[in-house]
C-alpha positions as a Markdown table, in Angstrom:
| # | Residue | x | y | z |
|---|---|---|---|---|
| 1 | Met | 0.0 | 0.0 | 0.0 |
| 2 | Trp | 2.8 | 2.4 | 0.9 |
| 3 | Leu | 4.4 | 1.6 | -2.4 |
| 4 | Tyr | 1.2 | 2.4 | -4.2 |
| 5 | Ile | 1.0 | 5.8 | -2.4 |
| 6 | Ser | 4.6 | 6.5 | -3.2 |
| 7 | Ile | 4.1 | 5.8 | -6.9 |
| 8 | Ala | 0.9 | 7.9 | -7.0 |
| 9 | Ile | 2.8 | 10.8 | -5.4 |
| 10 | Lys | 5.6 | 10.5 | -8.0 |
| 11 | His | 3.0 | 10.4 | -10.8 |
| 12 | Lys | 1.3 | 13.5 | -9.3 |
| 13 | Lys | 4.6 | 15.4 | -9.2 |
| 14 | Leu | 5.3 | 14.3 | -12.8 |
| 15 | Leu | 1.9 | 15.5 | -13.9 |
| 16 | Thr | 2.4 | 18.8 | -12.1 |
| 17 | Val | 5.8 | 19.3 | -13.6 |
| 18 | Ser | 4.3 | 18.5 | -17.1 |
| 19 | Ile | 1.5 | 20.9 | -16.6 |
| 20 | Phe | 4.0 | 23.6 | -15.5 |
| 21 | Phe | 6.2 | 23.1 | -18.5 |
| 22 | Ala | 3.1 | 23.1 | -20.9 |
| 23 | Cys | 1.8 | 26.3 | -19.4 |
| 24 | Thr | 5.3 | 27.9 | -19.6 |
| 25 | Leu | 5.5 | 26.9 | -23.3 |
| 26 | Leu | 2.1 | 28.3 | -24.1 |
| 27 | Ile | 2.9 | 31.6 | -22.4 |
| 28 | Gly | 6.2 | 31.7 | -24.3 |
| 29 | Ile | 4.5 | 31.1 | -27.6 |
| 30 | Ser | 1.9 | 33.8 | -26.9 |
| 31 | Leu | 4.6 | 36.3 | -26.0 |
| 32 | Leu | 6.5 | 35.4 | -29.1 |
| 33 | Trp | 3.5 | 36.1 | -31.4 |
| 34 | Arg | 3.6 | 39.7 | -30.2 |
| 35 | Phe | 6.9 | 40.2 | -32.0 |
| 36 | Ile | 6.2 | 38.2 | -35.2 |
| 37 | Thr | 5.2 | 40.1 | -38.3 |
| 38 | Ile | 3.0 | 38.2 | -40.8 |
| 39 | Ala | 3.5 | 39.5 | -44.4 |
| 40 | Thr | 1.2 | 39.0 | -47.3 |
| 41 | Thr | 1.4 | 40.3 | -50.9 |
| 42 | Thr | -1.4 | 41.4 | -53.1 |
| 43 | Thr | -0.9 | 42.1 | -56.8 |
| 44 | Thr | -3.4 | 44.2 | -58.7 |
| 45 | Gln | -3.5 | 44.8 | -62.5 |
| 46 | Thr | -5.2 | 47.9 | -63.7 |
| 47 | Leu | -6.0 | 48.8 | -67.3 |
| 48 | Leu | -4.9 | 52.3 | -68.0 |
| 49 | Leu | -6.6 | 54.7 | -70.4 |
| 50 | Pro | -4.3 | 55.8 | -73.3 |
| 51 | Ser | -3.6 | 59.5 | -73.4 |
| 52 | Ser | -3.9 | 59.3 | -77.1 |
| 53 | Gly | -5.3 | 56.6 | -79.4 |
| 54 | Thr | -7.7 | 53.8 | -78.8 |
| 55 | Tyr | -7.7 | 50.1 | -78.0 |
| 56 | Tyr | -9.1 | 48.0 | -80.7 |
| 57 | Gly | -10.2 | 44.4 | -81.5 |
| 58 | Tyr | -12.8 | 42.3 | -83.2 |
| 59 | Tyr | -15.9 | 40.4 | -82.4 |
| 60 | Leu | -15.2 | 36.9 | -83.6 |
| 61 | Ser | -18.1 | 34.5 | -83.4 |
| 62 | Arg | -15.7 | 31.5 | -83.3 |
| 63 | Leu | -14.7 | 32.6 | -79.8 |
| 64 | Asn | -18.2 | 32.0 | -78.5 |
| 65 | Thr | -17.4 | 28.3 | -78.3 |
| 66 | His | -14.2 | 28.9 | -76.3 |
| 67 | Pro | -11.7 | 27.1 | -78.6 |
| 68 | Gln | -8.5 | 25.8 | -77.1 |
| 69 | Asn | -6.3 | 27.7 | -79.5 |
| 70 | Pro | -8.2 | 30.9 | -80.4 |
| 71 | Thr | -7.1 | 33.3 | -83.1 |
| 72 | Ile | -7.9 | 36.8 | -82.1 |
| 73 | Ser | -6.6 | 38.7 | -85.2 |
| 74 | Leu | -7.6 | 38.9 | -88.8 |
| 75 | Leu | -4.0 | 39.3 | -90.2 |
| 76 | Thr | -0.9 | 37.4 | -89.0 |
| 77 | Asn | 1.0 | 40.7 | -88.6 |
| 78 | Glu | -1.4 | 42.6 | -86.4 |
| 79 | Lys | -1.8 | 42.8 | -82.6 |
| 80 | Pro | -5.3 | 43.7 | -81.4 |
| 81 | Ser | -5.4 | 44.9 | -77.8 |
| 82 | Leu | -9.0 | 43.6 | -77.3 |
| 83 | Thr | -11.2 | 40.7 | -78.3 |
| 84 | Met | -14.9 | 40.2 | -77.8 |
| 85 | Tyr | -17.1 | 37.2 | -77.6 |
| 86 | Tyr | -20.7 | 36.5 | -76.5 |
| 87 | Gln | -21.9 | 34.2 | -73.6 |
| 88 | Asp | -25.5 | 33.6 | -72.7 |
| 89 | Trp | -27.0 | 32.4 | -69.4 |
| 90 | Ala | -28.5 | 29.1 | -70.7 |
| 91 | Gly | -27.3 | 26.0 | -68.8 |
| 92 | Asp | -25.6 | 28.1 | -66.1 |
| 93 | Gln | -22.5 | 28.5 | -68.2 |
| 94 | Pro | -19.6 | 29.4 | -65.9 |
| 95 | Phe | -17.0 | 32.0 | -66.1 |
| 96 | Asp | -14.4 | 30.1 | -68.2 |
| 97 | Ile | -11.2 | 31.0 | -66.4 |
| 98 | Val | -9.1 | 28.7 | -68.6 |
| 99 | Phe | -10.3 | 30.3 | -71.8 |
| 100 | Met | -10.0 | 33.8 | -70.4 |
| 101 | Asn | -6.3 | 33.0 | -69.4 |
| 102 | Thr | -5.8 | 31.7 | -72.9 |
| 103 | Leu | -7.0 | 35.0 | -74.3 |
| 104 | Ser | -5.0 | 37.0 | -71.8 |
| 105 | Asp | -1.8 | 35.1 | -72.7 |
| 106 | Gln | -2.2 | 36.6 | -76.2 |
| 107 | His | -1.9 | 40.1 | -74.6 |
| 108 | Val | -5.5 | 41.1 | -75.2 |
| 109 | Ile | -8.2 | 42.3 | -72.8 |
| 110 | Pro | -11.3 | 40.1 | -73.2 |
| 111 | Val | -14.6 | 41.8 | -73.7 |
| 112 | Val | -17.4 | 39.5 | -72.6 |
| 113 | Thr | -20.9 | 40.4 | -73.9 |
| 114 | Trp | -22.9 | 38.7 | -71.2 |
| 115 | Glu | -26.4 | 38.1 | -72.4 |
| 116 | Pro | -29.0 | 37.1 | -69.8 |
| 117 | Trp | -31.1 | 34.8 | -72.1 |
| 118 | Asn | -31.1 | 31.5 | -74.0 |
| 119 | Gln | -29.4 | 32.1 | -77.3 |
| 120 | Lys | -30.6 | 28.9 | -78.9 |
| 121 | Glu | -34.2 | 29.7 | -78.1 |
| 122 | Ala | -33.6 | 33.2 | -79.6 |
| 123 | Glu | -32.3 | 31.6 | -82.8 |
| 124 | Lys | -35.6 | 29.7 | -83.1 |
| 125 | Gly | -37.5 | 33.0 | -83.0 |
| 126 | Gln | -38.2 | 33.1 | -79.2 |
| 127 | Lys | -36.5 | 36.4 | -78.5 |
| 128 | Ile | -38.7 | 37.8 | -75.8 |
| 129 | Gln | -38.0 | 35.4 | -73.0 |
| 130 | Val | -40.0 | 36.4 | -70.0 |
| 131 | Ala | -37.8 | 34.2 | -67.7 |
| 132 | Tyr | -35.0 | 36.7 | -68.4 |
| 133 | Ser | -36.8 | 40.0 | -67.9 |
| 134 | Ser | -35.1 | 42.7 | -65.9 |
| 135 | Gln | -37.8 | 42.2 | -63.2 |
| 136 | Val | -37.1 | 38.5 | -62.8 |
| 137 | Ile | -33.3 | 39.0 | -62.7 |
| 138 | Ala | -33.7 | 41.7 | -60.1 |
| 139 | Ser | -36.0 | 39.5 | -58.0 |
| 140 | Gly | -33.0 | 37.2 | -57.2 |
| 141 | Arg | -34.0 | 34.1 | -59.2 |
| 142 | Tyr | -30.5 | 33.9 | -60.7 |
| 143 | Asp | -28.5 | 35.0 | -57.7 |
| 144 | Ala | -26.7 | 31.7 | -57.1 |
| 145 | Phe | -25.6 | 31.4 | -60.7 |
| 146 | Ile | -24.5 | 35.1 | -60.8 |
| 147 | Thr | -22.5 | 34.7 | -57.6 |
| 148 | Arg | -20.7 | 31.5 | -58.8 |
| 149 | Trp | -19.9 | 33.4 | -62.1 |
| 150 | Ala | -18.6 | 36.4 | -60.2 |
| 151 | Lys | -16.4 | 34.4 | -57.8 |
| 152 | Lys | -14.7 | 32.7 | -60.8 |
| 153 | Ala | -14.3 | 36.2 | -62.3 |
| 154 | Ala | -12.6 | 37.3 | -59.1 |
| 155 | Glu | -10.2 | 34.3 | -59.3 |
| 156 | Phe | -9.2 | 35.5 | -62.8 |
| 157 | Lys | -7.7 | 38.6 | -61.1 |
| 158 | Lys | -6.8 | 40.3 | -64.4 |
| 159 | Pro | -8.9 | 43.1 | -65.8 |
| 160 | Tyr | -11.6 | 42.3 | -68.3 |
| 161 | Phe | -14.7 | 44.1 | -69.7 |
| 162 | Leu | -18.2 | 42.9 | -68.9 |
| 163 | Arg | -20.7 | 44.2 | -71.4 |
| 164 | Phe | -23.7 | 43.1 | -69.5 |
| 165 | Ala | -27.3 | 43.3 | -70.9 |
| 166 | His | -26.4 | 45.5 | -73.8 |
| 167 | Glu | -28.7 | 47.4 | -76.2 |
| 168 | Met | -31.3 | 47.8 | -73.6 |
| 169 | Asn | -32.9 | 50.8 | -75.2 |
| 170 | Gly | -34.1 | 48.6 | -78.1 |
| 171 | Asn | -37.1 | 46.2 | -78.1 |
| 172 | Trp | -35.2 | 43.1 | -79.3 |
| 173 | Tyr | -33.9 | 41.7 | -76.0 |
| 174 | Pro | -36.0 | 40.5 | -73.0 |
| 175 | Trp | -34.1 | 42.7 | -70.6 |
| 176 | Gly | -34.7 | 45.8 | -72.7 |
| 177 | Asn | -37.4 | 48.2 | -73.6 |
| 178 | Val | -40.1 | 45.6 | -74.2 |
| 179 | Gly | -43.4 | 44.5 | -72.7 |
| 180 | Lys | -43.9 | 45.8 | -69.2 |
| 181 | Ser | -40.2 | 46.4 | -68.6 |
| 182 | Thr | -39.2 | 49.9 | -67.9 |
| 183 | Ser | -35.9 | 51.7 | -67.7 |
| 184 | Glu | -36.3 | 51.7 | -63.9 |
| 185 | Asp | -36.6 | 47.9 | -63.9 |
| 186 | Tyr | -33.4 | 47.8 | -66.0 |
| 187 | Lys | -31.5 | 50.0 | -63.6 |
| 188 | Arg | -32.6 | 47.9 | -60.6 |
| 189 | Met | -31.5 | 44.7 | -62.3 |
| 190 | Trp | -28.1 | 46.2 | -63.2 |
| 191 | Ile | -27.4 | 47.5 | -59.7 |
| 192 | His | -28.5 | 44.1 | -58.2 |
| 193 | Val | -26.1 | 42.2 | -60.4 |
| 194 | His | -23.3 | 44.7 | -59.8 |
| 195 | Ser | -23.8 | 44.3 | -56.0 |
| 196 | Leu | -23.4 | 40.5 | -56.3 |
| 197 | Phe | -20.1 | 41.0 | -58.1 |
| 198 | Glu | -18.9 | 43.4 | -55.4 |
| 199 | Lys | -19.8 | 40.9 | -52.7 |
| 200 | Ala | -17.9 | 38.2 | -54.6 |
| 201 | Gly | -14.8 | 40.4 | -54.7 |
| 202 | Ala | -14.8 | 40.7 | -58.6 |
| 203 | Thr | -13.2 | 44.1 | -58.5 |
| 204 | Asn | -11.2 | 43.3 | -61.7 |
| 205 | Thr | -14.5 | 43.6 | -63.7 |
| 206 | Leu | -14.8 | 46.7 | -65.9 |
| 207 | Trp | -18.5 | 47.3 | -66.3 |
| 208 | Val | -19.5 | 48.5 | -69.8 |
| 209 | Trp | -23.0 | 50.0 | -70.0 |
| 210 | Ser | -23.7 | 49.8 | -73.8 |
| 211 | Pro | -27.0 | 50.9 | -75.3 |
| 212 | Asn | -27.7 | 50.8 | -79.0 |
| 213 | Asn | -27.0 | 53.9 | -81.1 |
| 214 | Thr | -30.8 | 54.4 | -81.3 |
| 215 | Asp | -34.0 | 52.6 | -80.3 |
| 216 | Glu | -36.1 | 50.6 | -82.8 |
| 217 | Thr | -37.7 | 53.9 | -84.0 |
| 218 | Gly | -34.4 | 55.6 | -84.6 |
| 219 | Ser | -34.7 | 57.8 | -81.5 |
| 220 | Arg | -32.1 | 58.5 | -78.8 |
| 221 | Ala | -34.7 | 60.1 | -76.4 |
| 222 | Ser | -34.8 | 57.2 | -74.0 |
| 223 | Leu | -31.1 | 56.4 | -73.9 |
| 224 | Val | -30.1 | 58.3 | -70.8 |
| 225 | Ser | -33.1 | 56.9 | -68.8 |
| 226 | Phe | -31.4 | 53.5 | -68.7 |
| 227 | Tyr | -28.1 | 54.7 | -67.2 |
| 228 | Pro | -27.8 | 52.9 | -63.8 |
| 229 | Gly | -25.4 | 55.5 | -62.2 |
| 230 | Asp | -21.8 | 56.5 | -62.1 |
| 231 | Ala | -21.1 | 54.2 | -59.1 |
| 232 | Tyr | -22.1 | 51.1 | -61.1 |
| 233 | Val | -20.5 | 51.9 | -64.5 |
| 234 | Asp | -16.8 | 52.0 | -65.5 |
| 235 | Trp | -17.2 | 52.5 | -69.3 |
| 236 | Val | -20.0 | 53.6 | -71.5 |
| 237 | Gly | -20.4 | 52.2 | -75.0 |
| 238 | Tyr | -22.7 | 51.9 | -78.0 |
| 239 | Ser | -23.4 | 49.8 | -81.1 |
| 240 | Gly | -23.5 | 51.6 | -84.4 |
| 241 | Phe | -23.8 | 50.1 | -87.9 |
| 242 | Asn | -24.1 | 51.3 | -91.4 |
| 243 | Trp | -27.0 | 49.2 | -92.8 |
| 244 | Gly | -26.7 | 50.7 | -96.2 |
| 245 | Asn | -29.6 | 51.8 | -98.4 |
| 246 | Thr | -32.7 | 50.0 | -97.3 |
| 247 | Ala | -36.4 | 50.7 | -96.9 |
| 248 | Tyr | -35.9 | 52.1 | -93.4 |
| 249 | Thr | -32.4 | 53.7 | -93.6 |
| 250 | His | -29.7 | 55.0 | -96.0 |
| 251 | Trp | -25.9 | 54.9 | -96.3 |
| 252 | Leu | -24.4 | 56.6 | -93.2 |
| 253 | Ser | -20.8 | 57.3 | -92.4 |
| 254 | Phe | -19.3 | 56.3 | -89.0 |
| 255 | Leu | -19.3 | 60.0 | -88.0 |
| 256 | Gln | -23.0 | 60.4 | -88.9 |
| 257 | Ile | -23.8 | 57.3 | -86.9 |
| 258 | Ser | -21.8 | 58.3 | -83.9 |
| 259 | Gln | -21.9 | 62.1 | -83.4 |
| 260 | Asp | -25.2 | 62.5 | -81.6 |
| 261 | Thr | -24.7 | 59.4 | -79.4 |
| 262 | Tyr | -21.2 | 60.4 | -78.6 |
| 263 | Gly | -22.4 | 63.8 | -77.4 |
| 264 | Ile | -25.0 | 62.2 | -75.2 |
| 265 | Leu | -22.6 | 59.6 | -73.7 |
| 266 | Ser | -19.9 | 62.3 | -73.1 |
| 267 | Gln | -22.1 | 63.8 | -70.3 |
| 268 | Phe | -21.2 | 60.8 | -68.1 |
| 269 | Asn | -17.5 | 61.7 | -68.2 |
| 270 | Lys | -16.6 | 58.0 | -68.7 |
| 271 | Pro | -14.3 | 56.4 | -71.4 |
| 272 | Ile | -16.4 | 55.4 | -74.4 |
| 273 | Met | -16.2 | 52.0 | -76.2 |
| 274 | Val | -17.6 | 51.5 | -79.6 |
| 275 | Ala | -18.8 | 48.1 | -78.7 |
| 276 | Glu | -20.0 | 47.0 | -82.2 |
| 277 | Thr | -19.5 | 48.7 | -85.5 |
| 278 | Ser | -19.2 | 47.8 | -89.2 |
| 279 | Ser | -20.7 | 48.5 | -92.6 |
| 280 | Val | -22.4 | 46.5 | -95.3 |
| 281 | Gly | -21.0 | 46.6 | -98.8 |
| 282 | Lys | -24.2 | 47.2 | -100.7 |
| 283 | Gly | -25.1 | 50.8 | -101.5 |
| 284 | Gly | -21.6 | 52.4 | -101.2 |
| 285 | Asn | -17.9 | 52.0 | -100.9 |
| 286 | Lys | -17.2 | 49.8 | -97.8 |
| 287 | Ala | -13.4 | 50.3 | -97.9 |
| 288 | Gln | -13.9 | 54.0 | -98.0 |
| 289 | Trp | -16.3 | 53.8 | -95.1 |
| 290 | Phe | -13.6 | 52.2 | -93.0 |
| 291 | Asp | -11.0 | 54.7 | -94.2 |
| 292 | Asp | -13.3 | 57.5 | -93.1 |
| 293 | Leu | -13.9 | 55.9 | -89.8 |
| 294 | Ile | -10.2 | 55.7 | -88.9 |
| 295 | Thr | -9.6 | 59.2 | -90.2 |
| 296 | Asn | -12.4 | 60.7 | -88.1 |
| 297 | Leu | -11.8 | 58.6 | -85.0 |
| 298 | Pro | -9.4 | 61.2 | -83.4 |
| 299 | Thr | -12.1 | 63.8 | -83.6 |
| 300 | Leu | -14.0 | 61.8 | -81.0 |
| 301 | Pro | -11.3 | 61.6 | -78.3 |
| 302 | Arg | -13.4 | 60.1 | -75.6 |
| 303 | Ile | -13.5 | 56.9 | -77.6 |
| 304 | Lys | -10.9 | 54.8 | -76.0 |
| 305 | Ala | -11.9 | 51.4 | -77.4 |
| 306 | Ile | -13.5 | 50.1 | -80.5 |
| 307 | Ile | -14.7 | 46.6 | -81.5 |
| 308 | Phe | -15.1 | 45.8 | -85.2 |
| 309 | Tyr | -18.0 | 43.4 | -85.7 |
| 310 | Asn | -16.6 | 40.7 | -87.9 |
| 311 | Asp | -19.7 | 38.7 | -88.7 |
| 312 | Asn | -22.6 | 38.8 | -91.0 |
| 313 | Asp | -26.1 | 39.4 | -89.8 |
| 314 | Arg | -28.5 | 37.5 | -92.0 |
| 315 | Glu | -28.2 | 39.3 | -95.4 |
| 316 | Asn | -26.1 | 42.1 | -94.0 |
| 317 | Asp | -22.4 | 41.5 | -94.9 |
| 318 | Phe | -20.7 | 43.1 | -91.9 |
| 319 | Lys | -17.7 | 40.8 | -92.1 |
| 320 | Leu | -14.6 | 42.8 | -93.0 |
| 321 | Ser | -13.6 | 40.2 | -95.6 |
| 322 | Ser | -16.9 | 40.9 | -97.5 |
| 323 | Gly | -17.2 | 43.7 | -100.0 |
| 324 | Met | -13.6 | 45.0 | -99.8 |
| 325 | Asn | -10.0 | 44.1 | -99.6 |
| 326 | Ser | -9.8 | 43.6 | -95.8 |
| 327 | Ser | -6.1 | 42.9 | -95.8 |
| 328 | Glu | -5.3 | 46.2 | -97.5 |
| 329 | Val | -7.8 | 48.2 | -95.3 |
| 330 | Ile | -6.6 | 46.7 | -92.0 |
| 331 | Thr | -2.9 | 47.1 | -92.9 |
| 332 | Thr | -3.3 | 50.7 | -94.0 |
| 333 | Asn | -5.7 | 51.8 | -91.3 |
| 334 | Ile | -4.8 | 49.7 | -88.3 |
| 335 | Val | -1.5 | 47.9 | -88.5 |
| 336 | Asn | 0.4 | 51.0 | -89.8 |
| 337 | Asn | -1.6 | 53.4 | -87.7 |
| 338 | Ser | -0.1 | 54.3 | -84.3 |
| 339 | Tyr | -3.5 | 55.7 | -83.1 |
| 340 | Met | -4.7 | 52.1 | -83.0 |
| 341 | Ile | -3.1 | 50.7 | -79.8 |
| 342 | Lys | -1.6 | 47.3 | -80.2 |
| 343 | Asn | -1.0 | 46.3 | -76.6 |
| 344 | Pro | -3.0 | 47.0 | -73.5 |
| 345 | Ile | -1.4 | 49.4 | -71.1 |
| 346 | Ile | -1.4 | 47.5 | -67.8 |
| 347 | Gln | -0.2 | 48.9 | -64.5 |
| 348 | Thr | 0.8 | 46.3 | -62.0 |
| 349 | Thr | 0.7 | 47.3 | -58.3 |
| 350 | Thr | 2.1 | 45.1 | -55.6 |
| 351 | Gln | 0.9 | 45.8 | -52.1 |
| 352 | His | 2.8 | 44.4 | -49.1 |
| 353 | Asn | 0.4 | 43.8 | -46.3 |
| 354 | Ser | 1.7 | 43.1 | -42.8 |
| 355 | Ile | 0.0 | 42.2 | -39.6 |
| 356 | Asn | 2.0 | 43.3 | -36.5 |
| 357 | Ser | 1.3 | 40.1 | -34.8 |
| 358 | Leu | -1.2 | 37.3 | -34.8 |
| 359 | Trp | -2.1 | 38.3 | -31.2 |
| 360 | Asn | -2.9 | 41.9 | -32.2 |
| 361 | His | -4.8 | 40.6 | -35.3 |
| 362 | Ile | -6.9 | 38.4 | -33.0 |
| 363 | Gln | -7.5 | 41.3 | -30.6 |
């Protein structure tokens, strides 16, 4: 029995000594934390506005399918600074970070025209899709999808343009000026989607608010009413085409198409993107139309980006290879023209963040 008590006492002393050393160690560690600095590094890329000239690129429909080895130029010796593709919301298509990096690796800034509708249904003639009205989107029905998309966009980290719900002043999209939808509904939708991106940390997103040059009647009266506000827009843009001589319009130069809209958009004091433009070949000289565009572009100095629409629209031959010698026009007006900026001007900022100590951080 005495042996048992003696052993118990020894174990108790050993336990006491162990607890003492454990406590001393914990106190030492906690004191040490007070003197340890934890450093993290954050790198941010910012697209700068050119002091003179404009970024340029093409809408290329082949990019809509996200090919593995995309070609973003029309000539082998040119270097566009932008490239644009379309992506709809059908099937909850994600932000394709692999494809976006593939584009970025070619030293272009991607322009994503993000269309909240089902493109395949639209091609079947079902263009006014009630499920994608501005009221429905603002109600939160698609919040989970939008948030997933935005979080992936944040992971991309590099700057890109998001041309969301474009040409809203026309009556040909479900989010636009159609049915019972109003400009107030559109603005609520825009602000709602923008807030979800902010919560997801997608601050690398450059928001492009991009109406059509006119509404379906040829009027610009409603254009400003759709503007969601300076806090929610980084760039303003517009679509403007020369449709040639038809029953409802006539041959128009780029300057004739743009001047009034440019004046309206200038009031927002934002950089302007010509988000879609081209000309048909019927009814005039298409090569001369492009020559005049490039010649007059410097007279509209707020235009800091332009996308040439390189695709046909039904019978309208907007492709640059149609109706003119595109190689000659591009070489003369773009490749050999310093006003057309060939590489994005990116500012990389590295911020070194430090926390004095984990203890202070916890406090």
